[in-house]
C-alpha positions as CSV (number, residue, x, y, z in Angstrom):
1,M,-6.7,-24.9,-10.2
2,E,-8.4,-28.1,-9.1
3,W,-11.6,-28.3,-7.0
4,K,-10.0,-31.0,-4.8
5,T,-7.6,-28.5,-3.3
6,L,-9.7,-25.3,-3.9
7,L,-12.3,-26.8,-1.4
8,S,-9.6,-27.3,1.3
9,P,-11.2,-28.0,4.7
10,R,-7.9,-27.3,6.5
11,R,-7.7,-24.7,9.3
12,E,-4.9,-22.9,11.0
13,R,-5.6,-25.1,14.1
14,E,-7.0,-28.5,13.3
15,S,-9.6,-30.1,15.4
16,S,-8.8,-33.2,17.4
17,A,-9.6,-36.7,15.9
18,R,-12.1,-37.4,18.7
19,S,-14.2,-34.2,18.0
20,K,-14.2,-35.0,14.3
21,S,-15.6,-38.5,14.9
22,T,-18.5,-37.2,17.1
23,D,-19.5,-34.3,14.9
24,L,-21.3,-35.3,11.7
25,R,-21.3,-31.8,10.2
26,S,-19.0,-31.0,7.3
27,E,-16.1,-28.6,8.0
28,F,-18.0,-25.9,6.1
29,E,-21.2,-26.4,8.0
30,K,-19.1,-25.9,11.2
31,D,-17.9,-22.6,9.8
32,Y,-21.5,-21.4,9.5
33,H,-22.2,-22.0,13.2
34,R,-18.9,-20.3,14.2
35,I,-19.9,-17.2,12.3
36,I,-23.5,-16.7,13.3
37,G,-22.6,-17.2,17.0
38,S,-19.9,-14.5,16.9
39,A,-20.1,-11.0,18.3
40,S,-18.4,-9.6,15.1
41,F,-21.3,-10.9,13.0
42,R,-24.0,-9.5,15.4
43,R,-22.4,-6.0,15.2
44,L,-23.4,-5.9,11.5
45,Q,-26.9,-5.2,12.7
46,D,-25.8,-1.6,13.6
47,K,-23.6,-0.9,10.7
48,T,-24.6,1.1,7.7
49,Q,-25.4,-0.3,4.3
50,V,-26.5,3.0,2.7
51,F,-28.5,5.0,5.2
52,P,-26.7,5.4,8.6
53,L,-28.6,5.3,11.9
54,D,-31.9,5.1,10.0
55,K,-35.1,4.9,12.1
56,S,-37.0,2.7,9.6
57,D,-36.9,-1.0,10.4
58,F,-37.3,-1.7,6.6
59,I,-34.0,-0.2,5.5
60,R,-31.1,-2.6,5.2
61,T,-28.2,-2.7,7.5
62,R,-24.9,-4.6,6.9
63,L,-26.5,-7.6,8.7
64,T,-29.5,-7.8,6.4
65,H,-27.4,-7.2,3.4
66,S,-25.0,-10.0,4.4
67,L,-27.9,-12.4,4.9
68,E,-29.2,-11.5,1.4
69,V,-25.7,-12.1,-0.1
70,S,-25.4,-15.4,1.8
71,S,-28.8,-16.5,0.4
72,L,-28.0,-15.4,-3.2
73,G,-24.5,-16.9,-3.0
74,K,-25.8,-20.2,-1.9
75,S,-28.4,-20.2,-4.8
76,L,-25.7,-19.3,-7.3
77,G,-23.5,-22.0,-5.9
78,Q,-26.2,-24.6,-6.4
79,N,-27.0,-23.5,-9.9
80,I,-23.4,-23.3,-11.0
81,G,-22.5,-26.6,-9.3
82,E,-25.4,-28.3,-11.1
83,N,-24.3,-26.8,-14.4
84,I,-20.7,-28.1,-13.9
85,L,-22.1,-31.6,-13.3
86,K,-24.7,-31.4,-16.1
87,F,-22.4,-30.1,-18.8
88,R,-19.5,-32.2,-17.6
89,K,-17.2,-29.2,-17.2
90,N,-14.9,-31.2,-15.0
91,S,-14.7,-34.9,-14.7
92,G,-13.4,-34.8,-11.1
93,F,-16.3,-32.6,-9.9
94,T,-18.7,-34.5,-7.6
95,L,-22.1,-34.0,-6.0
96,K,-20.4,-33.6,-2.6
97,M,-18.3,-30.7,-4.1
98,K,-21.5,-29.0,-5.3
99,E,-22.8,-29.2,-1.7
100,D,-19.5,-27.9,-0.3
101,I,-19.5,-25.0,-2.7
102,S,-23.0,-24.0,-1.6
103,H,-22.1,-24.1,2.1
104,I,-18.8,-22.1,1.6
105,L,-20.7,-19.4,-0.4
106,E,-23.4,-19.3,2.3
107,C,-20.7,-18.6,4.9
108,A,-18.7,-16.2,2.7
109,G,-21.8,-14.1,2.2
110,L,-22.2,-13.7,6.0
111,I,-18.6,-12.4,6.5
112,H,-17.7,-10.6,3.3
113,D,-18.4,-7.2,4.9
114,I,-17.4,-8.1,8.4
115,G,-14.3,-5.9,8.3
116,N,-16.0,-2.8,7.1
117,P,-15.8,0.3,9.4
118,P,-18.9,2.2,10.6
119,F,-20.8,4.4,8.2
120,G,-20.6,2.1,5.1
121,H,-18.1,2.5,2.3
122,F,-17.8,6.2,3.1
123,G,-16.1,5.1,6.4
124,E,-13.4,3.4,4.3
125,V,-12.9,6.6,2.3
126,A,-12.7,8.7,5.4
127,I,-10.0,6.5,7.0
128,R,-8.0,6.4,3.8
129,E,-8.1,10.2,3.4
130,W,-7.2,10.6,7.1
131,F,-4.0,8.7,6.5
132,E,-3.3,10.7,3.2
133,R,-3.5,13.9,5.2
134,N,-1.9,12.9,8.4
135,L,0.6,10.1,8.0
136,P,3.2,12.3,6.3
137,R,3.0,14.7,9.3
138,L,3.2,12.1,12.1
139,S,6.5,11.8,14.0
140,F,7.8,9.3,16.5
141,C,10.7,10.2,18.8
142,G,11.6,13.0,16.5
143,Q,11.6,10.8,13.4
144,S,9.1,10.9,10.5
145,V,6.7,8.0,10.8
146,E,6.4,7.7,7.0
147,A,10.2,7.6,6.6
148,M,10.4,4.8,9.2
149,M,8.0,2.5,7.3
150,S,8.5,0.3,4.3
151,E,6.7,1.1,1.1
152,Q,4.1,-1.6,1.7
153,M,3.4,-0.5,5.3
154,K,2.7,3.0,4.0
155,Q,0.5,1.8,1.1
156,D,-1.5,-0.4,3.4
157,F,-2.8,2.8,5.1
158,Y,-3.1,4.9,1.9
159,H,-5.2,2.1,0.4
160,F,-7.0,1.0,3.6
161,E,-9.6,-1.5,2.6
162,G,-12.5,-3.3,4.3
163,N,-11.9,-6.5,2.4
164,A,-8.4,-6.8,3.8
165,Q,-9.7,-6.0,7.2
166,A,-12.2,-8.9,6.9
167,L,-9.4,-11.4,6.5
168,R,-7.6,-9.8,9.5
169,L,-10.6,-9.9,11.7
170,V,-11.6,-13.5,11.2
171,T,-8.0,-14.8,11.3
172,R,-6.6,-12.7,14.2
173,L,-8.9,-10.3,15.9
174,H,-11.9,-12.3,16.8
175,Y,-10.3,-14.0,19.7
176,L,-12.4,-17.1,20.4
177,V,-10.1,-19.8,21.7
178,D,-6.7,-18.6,20.7
179,E,-4.8,-16.3,18.3
180,H,-6.3,-17.9,15.2
181,G,-9.5,-15.9,15.4
182,M,-12.6,-17.8,14.2
183,N,-10.3,-20.5,12.8
184,L,-12.3,-20.9,9.6
185,T,-11.5,-23.3,6.8
186,Y,-8.9,-22.2,4.2
187,A,-11.5,-22.6,1.3
188,L,-13.8,-20.1,3.0
189,L,-10.9,-17.7,3.8
190,N,-9.7,-17.8,0.2
191,T,-13.2,-17.1,-1.1
192,I,-13.4,-13.8,0.8
193,I,-10.1,-12.6,-0.6
194,K,-11.5,-10.6,-3.5
195,Y,-8.1,-9.1,-4.5
196,P,-5.2,-11.5,-4.1
197,I,-2.5,-8.8,-4.2
198,P,-0.7,-6.5,-1.7
199,S,-1.2,-2.8,-1.6
200,T,2.0,-2.2,-3.6
201,E,0.6,-4.1,-6.6
202,I,-2.7,-2.3,-7.1
203,D,-3.2,-1.4,-10.7
204,E,-6.7,-0.1,-11.4
205,G,-5.9,0.5,-15.1
206,S,-4.9,-3.1,-15.8
207,G,-8.4,-4.1,-16.8
208,N,-8.1,-7.1,-14.5
209,I,-10.6,-7.1,-11.6
210,K,-8.3,-8.7,-9.2
211,N,-5.9,-5.7,-9.3
212,K,-8.4,-3.0,-8.3
213,K,-7.7,-3.1,-4.6
214,M,-5.5,-4.8,-2.0
215,G,-6.6,-8.1,-0.4
216,Y,-4.4,-8.3,2.6
217,Y,-2.1,-6.2,4.8
218,L,1.6,-6.8,5.1
219,A,0.9,-7.9,8.7
220,D,-1.3,-10.8,7.4
221,E,0.8,-11.9,4.4
222,A,1.9,-15.1,6.1
223,V,-1.8,-16.1,6.6
224,F,-2.6,-15.2,3.0
225,R,0.3,-17.4,1.8
226,R,-0.7,-20.4,3.9
227,V,-4.3,-20.2,2.7
228,T,-3.6,-19.8,-1.0
229,E,-0.9,-22.5,-1.0
230,A,-3.3,-24.9,0.6
231,T,-6.1,-24.2,-1.9
232,G,-3.7,-24.0,-4.9
233,A,-5.1,-20.6,-5.9
234,G,-1.8,-18.8,-5.4
235,N,-2.0,-15.2,-6.6
236,N,-5.2,-16.0,-8.7
237,R,-8.7,-15.3,-7.6
238,H,-10.4,-18.3,-6.1
239,P,-13.2,-19.4,-8.5
240,L,-15.8,-19.0,-5.7
241,T,-14.7,-15.4,-5.2
242,F,-16.3,-14.6,-8.6
243,I,-19.6,-16.1,-7.4
244,L,-19.4,-14.3,-4.0
245,E,-18.8,-11.0,-5.8
246,A,-21.7,-11.6,-8.2
247,A,-24.0,-12.3,-5.2
248,D,-22.8,-9.1,-3.5
249,D,-23.2,-6.9,-6.6
250,L,-26.7,-8.4,-7.3
251,A,-27.8,-7.9,-3.7
252,Y,-26.7,-4.3,-3.2
253,K,-27.6,-3.0,-6.6
254,T,-31.2,-4.3,-6.4
255,A,-31.6,-3.5,-2.7
256,D,-30.3,0.1,-3.2
257,I,-33.1,0.7,-5.6
258,E,-35.7,-0.8,-3.3
259,D,-34.4,1.2,-0.3
260,A,-34.2,4.4,-2.3
261,F,-37.9,3.9,-3.3
262,V,-39.0,3.3,0.3
263,K,-37.0,6.4,1.4
264,G,-38.5,8.5,-1.4
265,F,-35.4,9.1,-3.4
266,I,-37.0,7.5,-6.5
267,T,-40.6,6.8,-7.5
268,Y,-42.3,4.2,-9.6
269,Y,-42.3,6.7,-12.5
270,T,-38.6,7.4,-12.0
271,L,-37.9,3.7,-12.5
272,E,-40.2,3.6,-15.5
273,K,-38.4,6.5,-17.1
274,E,-35.0,5.0,-16.5
275,L,-35.9,1.6,-17.9
276,A,-37.4,2.8,-21.1
277,P,-34.1,3.6,-23.0
278,L,-32.6,0.2,-21.8
279,E,-35.5,-1.7,-23.3
280,K,-35.4,0.4,-26.5
281,N,-31.6,0.3,-27.0
282,Y,-31.1,-3.4,-26.1
283,P,-34.1,-5.3,-27.7
284,E,-32.1,-8.5,-27.3
285,L,-32.6,-8.5,-23.5
286,S,-34.4,-11.7,-22.6
287,F,-35.8,-9.9,-19.6
288,R,-38.0,-7.0,-20.7
289,P,-37.5,-4.7,-17.6
290,L,-40.0,-1.9,-18.5
291,E,-42.7,-4.3,-19.8
292,K,-42.3,-6.4,-16.6
293,L,-42.6,-3.3,-14.4
294,R,-45.9,-2.2,-16.1
295,Q,-47.3,-5.7,-16.0
296,L,-46.7,-5.8,-12.2
297,Y,-48.4,-2.4,-11.8
298,D,-51.4,-3.6,-13.8
299,R,-51.6,-6.8,-11.7
300,G,-51.4,-4.8,-8.5
301,A,-54.1,-2.4,-9.6
302,K,-56.4,-5.4,-10.6
303,K,-55.8,-7.0,-7.2
304,G,-56.9,-3.7,-5.6
305,V,-53.7,-3.2,-3.6
306,S,-53.6,0.2,-1.9
307,N,-50.3,1.2,-3.5
308,P,-49.8,-0.5,-7.0
309,E,-46.6,1.5,-7.5
310,S,-45.0,0.0,-4.4
311,Y,-46.4,-3.5,-5.3
312,A,-44.8,-3.1,-8.8
313,V,-41.4,-1.9,-7.7
314,K,-40.9,-4.5,-4.9
315,N,-42.0,-7.4,-7.1
316,W,-40.0,-6.1,-10.0
317,I,-36.9,-6.3,-7.8
318,I,-37.6,-10.0,-7.2
319,S,-38.0,-10.6,-11.0
320,A,-34.8,-8.8,-11.8
321,Q,-32.9,-10.8,-9.2
322,G,-34.1,-14.0,-10.8
323,F,-33.0,-12.8,-14.2
324,L,-29.6,-11.7,-12.9
325,I,-29.0,-15.0,-11.1
326,S,-29.4,-16.7,-14.5
327,C,-26.9,-14.2,-16.1
328,A,-24.3,-14.8,-13.4
329,T,-24.7,-18.6,-13.7
330,F,-24.2,-18.3,-17.5
331,G,-21.2,-16.0,-16.9
332,F,-19.4,-18.6,-14.8
333,T,-20.2,-21.6,-16.8
334,S,-19.4,-20.0,-20.2
335,N,-16.0,-18.7,-18.8
336,Y,-15.3,-21.8,-16.8
337,D,-12.0,-22.7,-18.3
338,S,-10.5,-19.2,-18.0
339,I,-11.8,-18.9,-14.4
340,M,-10.2,-22.2,-13.5
341,A,-6.9,-21.2,-15.2
342,G,-6.8,-17.9,-13.3
343,T,-7.0,-15.8,-16.5
344,F,-10.5,-14.4,-16.4
345,G,-10.4,-10.7,-15.4
346,H,-14.0,-9.6,-15.3
347,D,-17.1,-10.0,-13.1
348,L,-19.6,-12.7,-14.0
349,F,-22.1,-10.2,-15.6
350,Y,-19.5,-9.1,-18.1
351,G,-20.8,-9.9,-21.7
352,T,-24.2,-11.2,-20.5
353,Y,-27.6,-9.7,-21.0
354,G,-27.6,-8.7,-17.4
355,E,-24.5,-6.4,-17.7
356,K,-26.5,-3.4,-19.0
357,L,-29.2,-3.7,-16.3
358,M,-26.6,-4.0,-13.5
359,D,-24.8,-0.9,-14.9
360,L,-28.1,1.1,-15.0
361,L,-29.1,0.1,-11.4
362,G,-25.7,1.2,-10.1
363,D,-25.8,4.5,-12.0
364,M,-29.3,5.2,-10.7
365,A,-28.2,4.7,-7.1
366,N,-25.3,7.0,-7.6
367,R,-27.4,9.8,-9.3
368,Y,-30.5,9.6,-7.1
369,V,-29.1,8.5,-3.7
370,F,-25.3,8.8,-3.2
371,S,-25.1,12.2,-4.9
372,S,-28.1,13.6,-3.0
373,M,-27.9,16.5,-0.5
374,G,-29.3,14.3,2.3
375,I,-26.5,11.7,1.9
376,Y,-23.9,14.4,1.6
377,K,-24.9,16.0,4.9
378,M,-24.7,12.6,6.6
379,E,-21.3,12.0,5.2
380,V,-20.0,15.3,6.4
381,A,-21.1,14.4,9.9
382,E,-19.7,10.9,9.7
383,S,-16.3,12.4,8.5
384,A,-16.2,14.6,11.5
385,I,-16.8,11.7,13.8
386,L,-14.2,9.4,12.2
387,D,-11.5,12.2,11.8
388,N,-11.8,13.1,15.5
389,L,-11.6,9.5,16.6
390,M,-8.6,8.8,14.4
391,D,-6.9,12.0,15.7
392,K,-7.2,10.9,19.3
393,L,-6.6,7.2,18.9
394,V,-3.5,7.5,16.7
395,R,-2.0,10.1,19.1
396,A,-2.6,7.7,22.0
397,A,-1.3,4.6,20.2
398,L,2.0,6.1,18.9
399,Y,3.8,5.6,22.2
400,Y,1.7,2.7,23.6
401,D,3.9,-0.3,24.5
402,T,7.1,1.6,24.0
403,G,8.3,2.3,27.6
404,I,8.0,6.0,26.8
405,K,5.7,7.8,29.2
406,Q,2.3,8.7,27.9
407,D,0.2,11.6,29.2
408,T,-2.8,10.9,31.3
409,I,-5.4,11.3,28.5
410,D,-3.5,9.1,26.0
411,K,-3.4,6.3,28.6
412,R,-7.1,6.5,29.1
413,V,-7.8,6.6,25.4
414,V,-5.7,3.4,24.9
415,S,-7.7,1.7,27.6
416,F,-10.8,2.0,25.5
417,I,-9.4,-0.4,22.9
418,S,-10.6,-4.0,23.2
419,D,-8.2,-6.4,25.0
420,N,-8.7,-8.8,22.2
421,Y,-7.2,-6.3,19.7
422,K,-4.4,-5.4,22.1
423,N,-3.6,-9.1,22.6
424,A,-3.5,-9.6,18.9
425,Y,-1.1,-6.6,18.6
426,R,1.2,-8.0,21.3
427,L,1.4,-11.5,19.7
428,Q,2.3,-9.9,16.3
429,A,4.7,-7.4,17.7
430,E,6.8,-9.9,19.6
431,G,10.3,-9.9,18.2
432,K,9.6,-7.2,15.7
433,D,11.7,-4.0,15.1
434,E,10.5,-0.5,16.1
435,A,9.2,0.3,12.6
436,E,7.1,-2.9,12.4
437,K,5.7,-2.3,15.9
438,L,4.8,1.2,15.0
439,Y,3.0,-0.1,11.9
440,L,1.2,-2.6,14.0
441,R,0.1,0.1,16.5
442,L,-1.5,2.0,13.7
443,L,-3.2,-1.1,12.6
444,L,-4.4,-1.5,16.2
445,V,-6.2,1.8,15.8
446,T,-7.9,0.8,12.5
447,D,-8.7,-2.6,14.1
448,Y,-10.6,-0.8,16.9
449,V,-12.3,1.7,14.6
450,C,-13.5,-1.0,12.2
451,G,-14.9,-3.0,15.1
452,M,-17.2,-0.1,16.0
453,T,-20.8,0.0,15.1
454,D,-22.4,3.3,13.9
455,S,-24.0,4.0,17.2
456,Y,-20.9,3.2,19.2
457,A,-18.7,5.5,17.0
458,K,-21.2,8.3,17.4
459,R,-21.5,7.8,21.2
460,L,-17.7,7.5,21.7
461,Y,-17.1,10.7,19.7
462,Q,-19.7,12.5,21.9
463,E,-18.2,11.2,25.1
464,M,-14.6,12.0,24.2
465,N,-15.6,15.5,23.3
466,G,-17.8,16.3,26.3
467,I,-21.0,16.4,24.2
468,I,-23.7,15.3,26.7
């Protein structure tokens, strides 16, 4: 892979020569303004990161998380770009390319979660499990829906994925000027494709990170091909995807600990206890996590702050982020050749001093937060909301646009779906056979559900079920 093509500024619809001559921004800077001005981006302010519908204005939402990933991604891009130049990793790499990388990663951080459904990653699980239970039982005009579909169509629903939905949203569903969605650059689109494989090629046991999940739906395969052919990435991960993923992992694993502390799931002393074995068992760590935490506590106490535990934990998060940024930078530059050859199959923390710390932070969040009774109760309620919405919407969508008479309620339920999504469906369905149209109508349902905020999903559920 070569940076000259990887940083492709091409779009599905190119701008006119006149507009290019009067706009001095780079194509990637234009992407930034398209994103932050979009309704899809604004909706992230009411989507769950960890704690749904939380009353505290401190706790992160998908919007604040995405802003943090954007900032960290840009910083990593600057560090890594500088290292490529400094250590002459690539003779064709220029200062302009370093600037472009930073802009692309800044934009990618903003939209990496834009396709996620309400209620965080649990929303993805709930939708997948709905299809596992119900798709085999659905019928259309007396035929089994599952039997009508190709293997990839079925697997798209059984492996429903927010990452694939993000590509779909920004290229089709966000109807701004025409059917090309936000019409973002190919370099940016390729960066957000974390898994450059279809649902039929998922292989979690392969040991290669790119095979863990699907990266695009069958309905969007043509877009995927155009993007990856233009960038030259093909079926390999785009090099910037590794950096985006590192920024995402770094952001959420440190933020989950901070949010868990604020919500009372963990204390200063919990963190102190958890860090002790790490420092003892891995003395080679250049960042002494427990020592740093205690130093910050002592500093807070000497300053006379009202809560030295809070002072220590929040400042420790900042120190840990700085250390992990340096680890990810090292991870990219030390594996540069294999990343550019498309053969590197791990994340950027793999084999670095930061790997054990990242593993610990993720494990702590799972044990103290995600496995807690409070989160379980919220997830049971969220599952009830999503299951009910899926039941009603799929039933209504099955015979939409078929000429077969729908009952009164189904017609009204379909009317709730955004015209943008229905326009995208009609454009894709034109000239397709009945099985493909049926597949697209089920995607129409997931398009609508994924576009919902947490509050809207809860409100629609209440309204559709007569809960006043």
